[in-house]
Structures are given as C-alpha cells and as structure tokens.
C-alpha positions as CSV (number, residue, x, y, z in Angstrom):
1,M,8.3,-40.8,-28.1
2,T,4.9,-39.8,-29.3
3,E,5.2,-37.0,-32.0
4,L,2.5,-34.4,-31.6
5,P,1.4,-30.8,-33.0
6,S,3.5,-28.3,-31.5
7,T,2.2,-26.7,-28.4
8,P,3.7,-23.3,-26.8
9,L,4.9,-22.2,-23.9
10,T,6.7,-19.2,-22.6
11,L,9.1,-19.2,-19.7
12,I,9.3,-16.5,-17.4
13,D,12.5,-16.5,-15.1
14,G,13.4,-13.2,-13.7
15,A,14.2,-10.6,-16.3
16,R,14.3,-13.3,-19.0
17,E,11.5,-14.5,-21.3
18,V,11.8,-18.0,-23.4
19,Q,9.5,-19.0,-25.9
20,L,9.4,-22.6,-26.2
21,L,7.6,-25.5,-28.2
22,I,6.4,-29.1,-27.0
23,T,7.1,-31.1,-29.7
24,Q,7.4,-34.8,-27.8
25,S,6.1,-36.8,-25.4
26,P,7.0,-36.9,-22.6
27,F,8.6,-33.5,-22.3
28,T,10.9,-33.4,-19.4
29,V,11.9,-30.6,-17.1
30,G,14.6,-30.4,-14.3
31,R,18.3,-29.6,-13.4
32,M,19.6,-32.8,-15.6
33,P,21.3,-32.0,-18.7
34,G,19.6,-32.7,-21.5
35,S,16.0,-32.0,-20.0
36,D,13.6,-30.2,-22.6
37,L,13.4,-27.5,-20.3
38,L,16.6,-26.8,-18.2
39,L,16.4,-25.1,-14.6
40,E,19.7,-24.5,-13.0
41,H,18.4,-23.4,-10.0
42,E,19.2,-25.1,-6.6
43,Y,15.4,-25.8,-5.5
44,I,14.9,-28.1,-8.8
45,S,15.3,-31.6,-8.8
46,R,17.3,-33.1,-11.7
47,R,14.0,-34.9,-13.0
48,H,11.3,-33.0,-11.6
49,A,8.4,-33.0,-13.7
50,E,6.9,-34.0,-17.1
51,I,4.6,-33.0,-19.5
52,Q,2.6,-36.1,-21.1
53,F,0.2,-35.9,-24.0
54,Q,-2.5,-38.4,-23.4
55,A,-5.8,-39.0,-25.3
56,G,-5.7,-35.7,-26.9
57,A,-4.4,-34.0,-23.5
58,F,-1.6,-32.7,-22.1
59,I,-0.8,-34.1,-18.5
60,L,1.8,-32.2,-16.0
61,V,3.5,-35.2,-13.4
62,D,5.5,-34.3,-10.9
63,Q,8.5,-36.9,-10.7
64,G,9.1,-37.0,-7.3
65,S,10.5,-33.7,-6.7
66,R,11.7,-32.6,-3.7
67,H,10.3,-29.1,-3.7
68,G,6.7,-29.7,-5.5
69,T,5.6,-28.6,-8.9
70,F,2.5,-25.9,-8.5
71,V,-0.1,-25.1,-11.0
72,N,-2.2,-22.1,-10.8
73,G,-0.8,-21.8,-7.5
74,H,-1.8,-25.2,-5.8
75,R,0.8,-27.8,-5.5
76,V,0.0,-30.7,-7.9
77,Q,1.3,-34.4,-8.8
78,R,-0.3,-34.8,-11.8
79,H,-2.7,-32.2,-13.6
80,K,-4.5,-31.9,-16.9
81,L,-3.6,-28.6,-18.5
82,E,-5.5,-26.0,-19.8
83,I,-4.7,-22.9,-21.8
84,N,-3.3,-20.2,-19.7
85,D,-2.5,-22.7,-16.8
86,T,0.8,-20.8,-14.8
87,I,3.5,-23.6,-13.9
88,H,6.0,-23.2,-11.0
89,F,8.4,-25.5,-10.4
90,G,10.2,-25.8,-6.8
91,T,8.7,-22.4,-5.5
92,T,6.1,-20.3,-6.2
93,D,8.7,-17.2,-6.2
94,G,10.6,-19.1,-8.9
95,P,10.5,-19.8,-12.9
96,M,6.9,-19.7,-14.6
97,V,5.6,-21.4,-17.4
98,R,2.7,-20.3,-19.4
99,F,1.3,-23.1,-21.1
100,G,-0.5,-23.1,-24.4
101,V,0.5,-19.4,-24.6
102,R,3.3,-17.3,-26.5
103,G,4.3,-14.4,-24.6
104,H,1.8,-11.7,-22.9
105,T,-0.1,-10.2,-25.7
106,S,-3.6,-11.0,-26.7
107,S,-2.6,-11.7,-30.3
108,S,-0.1,-14.5,-28.7
109,T,-3.6,-16.0,-26.7
110,M,-5.5,-15.8,-30.0
111,R,-3.2,-17.8,-31.8
112,S,-2.9,-20.5,-29.2
113,L,-6.9,-20.6,-29.5
114,I,-6.8,-21.5,-33.0
115,D,-4.5,-24.4,-32.1
116,H,-7.3,-25.8,-29.6
117,L,-10.7,-24.9,-31.6
118,H,-12.9,-28.1,-31.9
119,P,-14.4,-28.2,-35.4
120,A,-18.0,-26.9,-35.4
121,N,-21.1,-28.6,-37.5
122,E,-21.6,-24.9,-38.2
123,P,-18.8,-23.7,-40.9
124,N,-18.7,-20.0,-39.0
125,T,-18.8,-21.1,-35.3
126,A,-15.2,-21.3,-35.0
127,I,-14.6,-18.0,-37.0
128,E,-17.3,-16.1,-34.9
129,K,-15.7,-17.1,-31.5
130,L,-12.3,-15.9,-32.7
131,S,-14.0,-12.6,-34.1
132,W,-15.8,-12.6,-30.6
133,F,-12.5,-13.0,-28.7
134,L,-10.5,-10.3,-30.9
135,E,-13.1,-7.8,-30.2
136,A,-13.2,-8.5,-26.4
137,A,-9.6,-8.4,-26.3
138,R,-9.7,-5.1,-28.0
139,K,-12.1,-3.8,-25.4
140,L,-10.3,-5.1,-22.6
141,N,-6.7,-3.2,-24.1
142,D,-8.6,-0.4,-24.7
143,V,-9.7,0.7,-21.3
144,G,-7.5,1.4,-18.6
145,A,-9.5,1.9,-15.0
146,V,-10.5,-0.9,-13.6
147,D,-14.1,-0.4,-13.5
148,Q,-14.2,-0.1,-17.3
149,I,-12.1,-3.4,-17.4
150,L,-14.6,-5.4,-15.4
151,S,-17.6,-3.7,-17.7
152,A,-15.9,-4.9,-20.7
153,L,-15.4,-8.0,-19.5
154,V,-19.2,-8.8,-18.1
155,E,-20.3,-7.3,-21.4
156,T,-18.1,-9.6,-23.7
157,T,-19.1,-12.8,-21.2
158,L,-22.8,-11.8,-21.8
159,E,-22.3,-11.9,-25.6
160,L,-20.7,-15.1,-25.5
161,T,-22.9,-17.1,-23.5
162,R,-25.9,-15.9,-24.4
163,V,-27.1,-15.7,-20.6
164,E,-29.5,-13.1,-19.0
165,R,-27.1,-11.5,-16.1
166,G,-23.4,-11.2,-15.0
167,F,-21.8,-9.8,-12.0
168,V,-18.1,-8.7,-11.5
169,F,-17.9,-9.0,-7.6
170,L,-14.1,-7.6,-6.5
171,C,-12.4,-9.4,-3.0
172,D,-11.8,-6.6,-0.1
173,T,-8.6,-7.5,1.1
174,R,-9.0,-6.0,4.5
175,T,-12.3,-7.3,5.1
176,R,-12.0,-10.4,3.2
177,T,-15.5,-9.9,1.6
178,L,-16.6,-9.6,-1.6
179,K,-18.5,-6.5,-3.1
180,L,-20.4,-6.3,-6.2
181,A,-18.5,-3.9,-8.6
182,V,-20.5,-4.5,-12.0
183,G,-23.7,-5.8,-12.7
184,R,-25.6,-5.9,-16.3
185,G,-28.2,-7.6,-17.6
186,S,-28.5,-9.0,-21.0
187,D,-30.1,-6.1,-22.3
188,G,-27.8,-3.6,-20.9
189,S,-29.6,-2.9,-17.7
190,V,-27.5,-2.0,-14.9
191,L,-28.1,-4.5,-11.9
192,S,-27.6,-4.0,-8.4
193,D,-29.5,-6.9,-6.7
194,E,-27.1,-9.3,-5.4
195,A,-29.1,-10.9,-3.4
196,T,-30.6,-13.2,-5.9
197,I,-27.9,-14.9,-7.2
198,S,-26.4,-18.1,-6.0
199,H,-23.5,-17.4,-3.2
200,S,-22.7,-21.3,-2.7
201,A,-21.6,-21.6,-6.3
202,I,-19.4,-18.3,-5.8
203,Q,-17.6,-20.0,-2.5
204,Q,-17.6,-23.0,-4.6
205,A,-15.4,-21.0,-7.2
206,I,-13.2,-19.5,-4.6
207,H,-12.5,-22.2,-2.7
208,G,-12.3,-25.0,-5.2
209,E,-9.8,-26.0,-7.9
210,G,-10.9,-23.8,-10.6
211,Q,-14.3,-22.2,-12.1
212,F,-17.6,-23.6,-11.0
213,I,-19.9,-23.9,-14.2
214,V,-23.4,-25.8,-14.4
215,T,-25.4,-25.8,-17.6
216,D,-28.6,-27.2,-16.2
217,T,-29.2,-27.0,-12.5
218,L,-32.1,-29.7,-12.8
219,S,-30.0,-32.1,-14.4
220,A,-26.5,-31.7,-12.8
221,E,-24.5,-34.6,-11.9
222,T,-23.0,-32.5,-8.7
223,G,-25.6,-33.3,-6.1
224,A,-28.7,-31.2,-5.4
225,P,-28.9,-27.9,-6.0
226,S,-28.8,-25.1,-3.4
227,D,-31.6,-23.6,-1.6
228,S,-30.7,-20.0,-3.1
229,I,-30.5,-22.0,-6.9
230,I,-33.8,-23.2,-6.0
231,A,-35.5,-20.2,-4.5
232,Q,-34.6,-17.9,-7.8
233,N,-35.0,-20.7,-10.1
234,I,-31.3,-20.3,-11.6
235,R,-30.7,-22.8,-14.5
236,T,-27.5,-21.9,-16.0
237,I,-24.6,-20.9,-13.4
238,I,-20.8,-19.8,-14.7
239,C,-18.5,-18.8,-11.8
240,I,-15.0,-18.2,-12.6
241,P,-12.5,-16.7,-10.2
242,L,-10.2,-13.7,-11.4
243,R,-6.7,-14.6,-9.8
244,S,-3.5,-12.8,-9.5
245,R,-0.4,-13.8,-11.3
246,R,1.5,-13.4,-8.1
247,I,1.6,-16.1,-5.6
248,N,0.8,-15.3,-2.0
249,A,3.6,-16.3,0.2
250,E,1.6,-17.3,3.3
251,T,-0.8,-19.4,1.1
252,Q,1.3,-20.6,-1.4
253,C,-1.9,-20.2,-4.0
254,S,-2.7,-17.0,-6.1
255,D,-4.7,-14.8,-4.2
256,V,-9.0,-14.6,-5.8
257,L,-9.2,-10.7,-6.9
258,G,-12.9,-11.0,-7.8
259,I,-15.3,-13.3,-9.3
260,L,-17.1,-13.3,-12.6
261,Y,-20.5,-14.7,-12.1
262,L,-23.1,-15.4,-15.1
263,D,-26.6,-17.0,-14.9
264,N,-29.3,-17.7,-16.6
265,R,-32.9,-18.0,-14.9
266,L,-35.1,-18.7,-18.1
267,Q,-33.7,-22.0,-19.3
268,P,-30.4,-24.3,-19.5
269,G,-27.4,-22.9,-21.3
270,R,-25.1,-24.4,-23.7
271,L,-21.5,-24.1,-23.0
272,T,-18.7,-25.6,-25.4
273,K,-15.1,-26.3,-24.5
274,V,-14.5,-23.6,-26.7
275,D,-16.8,-21.3,-25.3
276,N,-15.1,-22.9,-21.8
277,D,-11.5,-21.9,-22.8
278,L,-12.6,-18.6,-24.1
279,L,-14.2,-17.7,-20.7
280,K,-11.3,-18.9,-19.0
281,T,-8.6,-16.8,-21.4
282,I,-10.8,-13.4,-20.9
283,A,-11.1,-13.8,-17.5
284,T,-7.1,-14.3,-17.2
285,E,-6.8,-11.4,-19.4
286,A,-9.1,-9.2,-17.5
287,A,-7.6,-10.3,-14.5
288,A,-4.1,-9.3,-15.3
289,L,-5.2,-6.2,-16.9
290,M,-6.9,-5.3,-13.6
291,E,-3.8,-5.7,-11.5
292,N,-2.0,-3.7,-14.0
293,A,-4.1,-1.1,-14.0
294,Q,-4.4,-1.4,-9.8
295,L,-0.1,-1.3,-10.2
296,A,-0.7,2.3,-12.4
297,I,-3.0,3.5,-10.0
298,E,-0.5,2.7,-7.0
299,E,2.4,3.9,-8.7
300,E,0.9,7.0,-9.5
301,H,-0.3,7.6,-6.1
302,A,3.8,6.5,-4.9
303,R,4.8,9.4,-7.5
304,R,2.1,12.0,-6.1
305,Y,3.3,11.0,-2.3
306,R,7.0,11.6,-3.2
307,E,5.9,14.9,-4.8
308,E,4.7,16.0,-1.6
309,L,6.9,14.6,0.5
310,N,9.0,16.9,-1.7
311,I,7.5,19.8,-1.0
312,A,6.9,19.3,2.7
313,A,10.8,18.6,2.9
314,S,11.2,22.1,0.8
315,I,8.7,23.6,3.5
316,Q,10.6,21.8,6.4
317,Q,13.6,23.1,5.2
318,D,12.7,26.4,5.3
319,L,11.4,26.4,8.5
320,M,14.7,25.2,10.1
321,A,16.9,27.5,8.5
322,V,17.2,29.7,11.3
323,Q,20.4,31.8,12.1
324,P,19.8,32.1,16.1
325,P,20.5,35.9,17.5
326,K,24.1,36.7,19.2
327,T,23.2,38.6,22.2
328,S,25.8,39.7,25.2
329,Y,23.6,37.9,27.3
330,A,22.2,34.9,25.9
331,K,23.4,31.7,23.6
332,I,21.0,29.8,21.5
333,E,21.8,26.4,20.0
334,A,19.6,24.0,18.0
335,R,19.6,20.6,16.6
336,F,17.3,18.8,14.6
337,A,16.8,15.4,13.4
338,P,14.1,14.5,10.5
339,C,12.0,11.1,10.6
340,K,11.0,9.2,7.4
341,E,7.7,11.0,7.1
342,I,8.2,15.0,6.9
343,G,6.6,16.3,9.8
344,G,5.5,19.8,11.5
345,D,7.9,20.5,14.3
346,F,9.4,24.1,13.7
347,Y,11.6,26.4,15.7
348,D,12.6,30.3,15.6
349,A,14.5,32.4,17.1
350,V,14.0,35.9,17.1
351,E,16.0,39.5,18.9
352,G,13.5,42.2,20.0
353,N,13.9,45.1,22.4
354,G,16.3,44.2,24.9
355,C,15.1,40.5,25.0
356,V,15.2,37.3,22.8
357,Y,12.1,35.2,21.6
358,V,12.9,31.5,21.3
359,V,9.6,29.5,19.7
360,I,9.4,25.2,19.3
361,A,6.4,24.0,18.2
362,D,4.9,20.3,16.8
363,V,2.2,20.6,14.4
364,S,-0.1,17.3,14.6
365,G,0.1,14.9,11.3
366,K,2.6,14.3,9.1
367,G,2.9,15.5,5.1
368,V,2.5,19.0,3.2
369,S,-0.7,19.5,5.3
370,A,1.3,19.9,8.3
371,A,4.1,21.4,6.7
372,L,2.1,24.4,5.4
373,L,0.5,24.7,9.3
374,A,3.7,25.1,10.7
375,Q,4.9,27.6,7.8
376,T,2.1,29.6,8.7
377,L,2.1,29.6,12.5
378,Q,5.9,30.7,12.3
379,G,4.8,33.3,10.0
380,M,2.4,34.5,12.6
381,V,4.1,34.3,15.9
382,Y,7.3,36.0,14.5
383,A,4.5,38.8,13.2
384,Q,3.1,38.7,16.8
385,L,6.5,38.9,18.4
386,A,7.6,42.0,16.2
387,A,5.2,43.5,17.1
388,D,6.0,42.8,20.6
389,Q,2.7,41.0,22.1
390,P,2.5,39.3,25.2
391,L,3.2,35.6,24.9
392,D,-0.3,34.9,26.3
393,V,-2.2,36.8,23.9
394,I,0.0,35.0,20.6
395,A,-1.3,32.1,22.0
396,R,-4.8,32.9,21.9
397,A,-4.6,34.2,18.4
398,L,-2.8,31.2,17.0
399,N,-5.6,28.9,18.7
400,R,-8.3,31.2,17.3
401,Y,-7.0,31.0,13.9
402,I,-6.8,27.0,13.8
403,C,-10.4,26.5,15.3
404,V,-12.2,29.0,13.2
405,K,-9.9,27.2,9.9
406,D,-11.4,24.5,11.2
407,I,-8.5,22.2,9.6
408,S,-8.8,19.1,11.9
409,K,-5.4,20.3,13.2
410,Y,-3.9,21.1,16.8
411,A,0.0,22.3,17.8
412,T,1.6,22.6,20.9
413,I,3.8,25.3,21.2
414,V,6.3,26.8,23.8
415,I,7.5,30.3,23.5
416,V,9.9,31.7,25.6
417,R,11.1,35.6,26.0
418,L,14.5,36.2,27.7
419,E,15.6,39.4,28.9
420,S,19.1,40.7,29.0
421,S,18.3,40.7,33.0
422,G,17.4,37.0,33.1
423,H,13.7,37.2,33.4
424,L,12.6,34.5,31.4
425,T,8.8,34.4,30.8
426,Y,7.1,31.5,28.7
427,V,3.6,30.0,27.9
428,N,3.8,26.6,27.0
429,C,0.6,25.3,25.0
430,G,0.6,21.0,25.8
431,H,4.4,20.9,24.8
432,V,6.7,18.9,26.1
433,H,7.8,20.4,29.4
434,P,10.9,22.7,29.2
435,L,13.8,21.7,31.4
436,L,16.0,24.2,33.6
437,K,19.4,23.1,34.3
438,T,21.1,25.0,37.4
439,S,23.7,24.5,39.7
440,D,21.3,22.7,42.2
441,G,20.4,20.4,39.1
442,V,17.7,20.0,36.4
443,R,13.6,20.9,37.0
444,E,10.7,21.2,34.6
445,L,9.1,24.2,34.2
446,A,5.5,22.5,34.6
447,L,3.0,25.1,34.4
448,S,1.1,24.2,30.8
449,N,-2.0,25.1,29.1
450,L,-4.0,23.2,26.3
451,P,-2.7,22.8,22.8
452,V,-3.3,25.7,20.3
453,G,-6.6,24.4,18.0
454,M,-8.4,22.6,20.2
455,I,-11.0,24.6,22.1
456,E,-11.5,28.2,20.6
457,N,-12.3,30.1,23.4
458,A,-9.6,28.0,26.1
459,D,-7.8,30.2,28.0
460,F,-4.2,31.0,27.9
461,R,-1.9,32.1,30.5
462,Q,2.0,32.6,30.8
463,H,4.7,32.4,33.2
464,E,7.6,34.1,34.8
465,V,11.1,32.8,36.3
466,Q,14.0,34.3,37.1
467,L,17.5,33.1,35.8
468,E,20.9,33.0,37.0
469,P,23.7,33.2,34.7
470,G,24.9,30.1,33.5
471,T,21.5,28.6,33.7
472,R,20.3,26.6,30.7
473,V,16.9,26.1,29.5
474,L,16.2,22.8,27.3
475,L,13.0,23.0,24.7
476,V,12.5,19.8,22.7
477,T,9.6,18.2,20.7
478,D,8.3,14.9,21.7
479,G,9.9,13.0,18.8
480,V,12.8,13.2,21.5
481,T,10.9,11.6,24.7
482,E,8.8,9.0,22.3
483,A,12.1,8.1,20.3
484,V,12.6,4.4,20.3
485,D,15.5,2.2,20.9
486,E,15.7,-1.3,19.0
487,C,13.8,-3.1,21.7
488,D,10.8,-0.5,21.1
489,G,11.5,1.0,24.7
490,F,10.8,4.9,24.9
491,F,13.9,7.5,25.7
492,G,11.4,9.5,27.8
493,N,11.7,12.2,30.3
494,N,14.0,10.4,32.5
495,R,16.5,9.7,30.0
496,L,16.2,13.5,28.6
497,E,16.3,15.0,32.1
498,E,19.6,12.8,33.2
499,A,21.5,13.2,29.6
500,F,20.9,17.4,30.0
501,L,22.8,16.8,33.9
502,Q,25.3,15.2,32.7
503,S,26.0,17.5,29.5
504,S,27.8,20.1,28.9
505,Q,26.5,21.2,25.9
506,L,23.3,20.2,23.3
507,Q,25.8,18.2,21.3
508,D,26.2,16.0,24.4
509,I,22.2,15.2,24.4
510,F,22.1,14.8,21.0
511,L,24.6,12.2,20.7
512,S,23.1,10.4,23.9
513,L,19.7,10.4,22.3
514,S,21.4,9.1,19.0
515,T,23.0,6.5,20.8
516,F,20.0,5.4,22.8
517,C,18.3,4.8,19.3
518,G,20.7,2.7,17.7
519,A,20.2,1.5,14.2
520,A,16.0,2.1,15.3
521,S,14.4,4.4,12.5
522,S,12.7,7.6,14.4
523,A,8.8,7.5,14.0
524,D,8.5,11.8,14.4
525,D,11.0,14.6,14.3
526,C,13.1,15.4,16.8
527,T,13.9,18.9,17.4
528,L,16.3,20.2,20.7
529,V,16.5,23.9,21.6
530,E,18.8,25.2,24.1
531,I,19.2,28.5,25.4
532,T,22.0,29.2,28.0
533,Y,21.8,32.7,29.8
534,L,25.1,34.1,29.9
535,G,24.4,37.1,32.3
536,N,23.8,40.8,31.9
537,S,27.7,41.7,31.9
538,A,28.7,39.1,29.2
539,T,30.1,39.9,25.9
540,A,29.6,38.3,22.7
C-alpha cells in the first residue's frame, strides 16, 4: 500500500456526519467488514469502490458494483477526483461523501485548499490567493439574499481572474431557460447586454461533465471557435455550472441552478490549477448558499402561508358558528366539511318578523382574501335582513359593493325567506340550484341570476313558491356537487338528488357524500343547509 499525505473526506449519511482521512492507497469503500469506509446499506456492494492515489492524483474506481458510483450526480466507472466533488454510492439518495473537505464551513474548505496549493514562483502568490479566498468566502457568507450572493460571486471571481466581464445566469425551472441575473464589468459597471457572450460555451458547460474553460480561443485545442466567439472577438472564456447539492430523481444528476460566465476580449488569460480550484470551490460555495437562501425564502413563504391559513380558518370558524333559530313552523339544520385550503363558503340563519331567513354563499378563490370577503358579505346580508329589505334589493347591494371595490372576486349566493304560512321567496345569484322535496319527489328551483360582483348594472329578480307541511328545501355549495371519488368521478347533481330523495334527514345526505368520496381529499368546502317546513300549526 502506498503511503500518502492525509486527505480529508466528509461522509454525510442521513443525520450522521463523519470526518475521515485518506491515509493509504487504495482506500476501500463497501459493505465488507474491514473496508476503510464501511457502508452497511443493502444497495452498497461488498467491494463497491476504491480511491487510488496515482501520479499525484486521486482516482475513484468503481469495483463492478451492482448499483453504481456517482460523482457530482453522474455515474462513473473511473474518475479523477477534484476538491469539493460529491460522491454517492449505490444511489444518489444514499450516503454522500465530499472529497477534500472537512465539514461544510468555509474554513474547512480553505484548509483543504491550503493542502493542495502548488508552489508558486512568486513567494506571495499562494498567500495572496488564500487571502482572496478568505475575503470571497466572507463576502458570500455575510450576505443572505440570492441577488447579493450572485453579486459577490461575480465581483470576487473577476478579481481572481482579472478578466473584463462577469455574468451569472439562473435557470428558470418552469421554462428551462437561462435568465441573466447579474452582469458586471471589471470596472464595476453594470452589464445587461447578454447578446455579446458565447452561448455555445454556456451550453457546453451545462451539458458537459463540468466546467468549460478556454484561456486563449485562438490557440485552443478543442476545435474551431464558434461564430459568436469570433464575432465578439472573445479571447478567454470561463463557464462554471452552479450545481445543486440535491440529486434529481428523474435524471439522476444534480440540477444546474445557474452558470457563472467570465470572459475577456482584450487578450488571452492565464489560469493556474490553483485558480481553477479556487473558482470551482467558490462557485460550489455560492451554489450552496443560493440553495440555502432559496430554502429560507421558501420556509418564510410557508410560514406566512400557514399564518394566513390560521387567520382564514379563524374567520371561517366564526362564519360557521351559526345557531339556527328555533321556530314552530321551520326546522333548520346545517353541515359543513372544510377542505385543506380555506375557502369562502358561509351560511346564516336569521329570524325575522313572522319569517325566517336562510343564506348560503360561496366566494370565489381561497385563503384569507376569500374568507375576508365572505365575512364582509355575511355582515352586509345580516344588516339588510334586519332592515327587512327585499331579497332582490339585497342582491343588488352585494353586487354593487363587490363591483365598486374592484377586488377581482365574485360570489354565488342564495337567500331564502320562509314565512310561517309556508310562502317561500328566494333569490339565486349563480349558485347551485336549491332542491325541493315533496311527496311527489325532488325538483329544482331552477330560476337564477348572475353571480354578484360580475356586472355592476346586472338585474336581480326574486321568485316565490308555496310549501306544504313536510316539504324539505336543500341548499348546498358547489363543493358538494363537484366532490370527487378516488377515481376522480364527480358526485354531481343526479347523485345529490337521489341522496336527497332517499334521505329522511340531512345527516343521511352527508353520509352519502362521505361514502362516495371515500379516501379522496376534497378540493373545495362542502356546505349543506336544510329547511323543513313543519306547517303553521306545529309546535317547537
């Protein structure tokens, strides 16, 4: 076995993080007892891989493992390791090893770089580069927002490479295109003209194994320069992908978050191995910080969303805390089943002078905005009913309010007025048609108007029907008719009518709905209200 200077590894296996040293060659990895790195997962082969030290370089060699070895998200058989390379064994979701790095801190990264700095002709070169890395790492870690991280990345890499221009492009995950995020000149000027860069170099960096670096395009050995390189007189190009630490389950590769692009149009550049290592390391550090910053943003959005949900849930709870009035001529029952996202359903029941009012409504949208509008409309309706306003007048007032406020929402609503004589008046504004059950069967009250909040000058008409004792009136929101089962089939109007026909009470209908949905989650609130006319001579 060849003795060699100790080289750090960091093993991250679930919640476990272990610091290791490569002190011999080969350094064995596998499930076999006695392996230098023992990994006891079922997808790890007994003799999985080796890290060999050959001609001054570390080579990772897969030993014919069943499930493969991955470096930076790509499956490899034999690979020359670089500082900060990430290695996965067996699966990209399994244990991860970072090569040449102790832990996750910038100080650990700097210590590993110290071990790999090559002697320089000028005595201060290595110290200056380490000083640069210290300052670069400090700048990156001192900022939190993604745009600040990217600005610091461009500024520090321009300082190291001494080239003219630096850009960072970020990948839009929806359109799968690159968008310019930051552009700087060596003089500190802001650059926004991305038409003068080499897009072919960027594509090679994204789709290749790693970075794309050409210090002199006129003498490059990688083939003829592209048209854009010639047209823009570009002499030096440096493209480094900013890769995620996470592995994409579909592609089995780490996603590209963006691209660091540097170029020079005046003269060829000079980039040493140390410069290259420093660039890769600081780019890796920046990508990690970008991910952390993005995760922090997502967590903050999630926290705010949870707060909004709590507010909306509290509002909805108040809206649904209705105690139906008890009268000698009518029985009112209600059931409500909320969905995961708080919606704008509400109902109310108010006793008037010789009559009872029942309201059911559904505000468009979800969340706090829908809940707040529902709360406002419920208050408006209550005030209008207390003033004994006609139902069509109430509908016009609600419509005018929403339209004038221009809040980009609307609401469907049914307001019912049932007198002790059995005379029922209703106004339906775009809502699910009420159902009437008599001794003859079930029928719809099908006359309707537009939803409130759509057209400011819309007209609204109320309608009347006479009820016989024992008649039941069912009001529901569209969350009931649009409820789905586990096969995505709708409950629908026909099932609702059949359930109503076969039921003797509201609970029967609710159970029919629950049975139909099974384990399927509801996409909308389900509200059901039933009015049973008992007759003028009934007692409470």
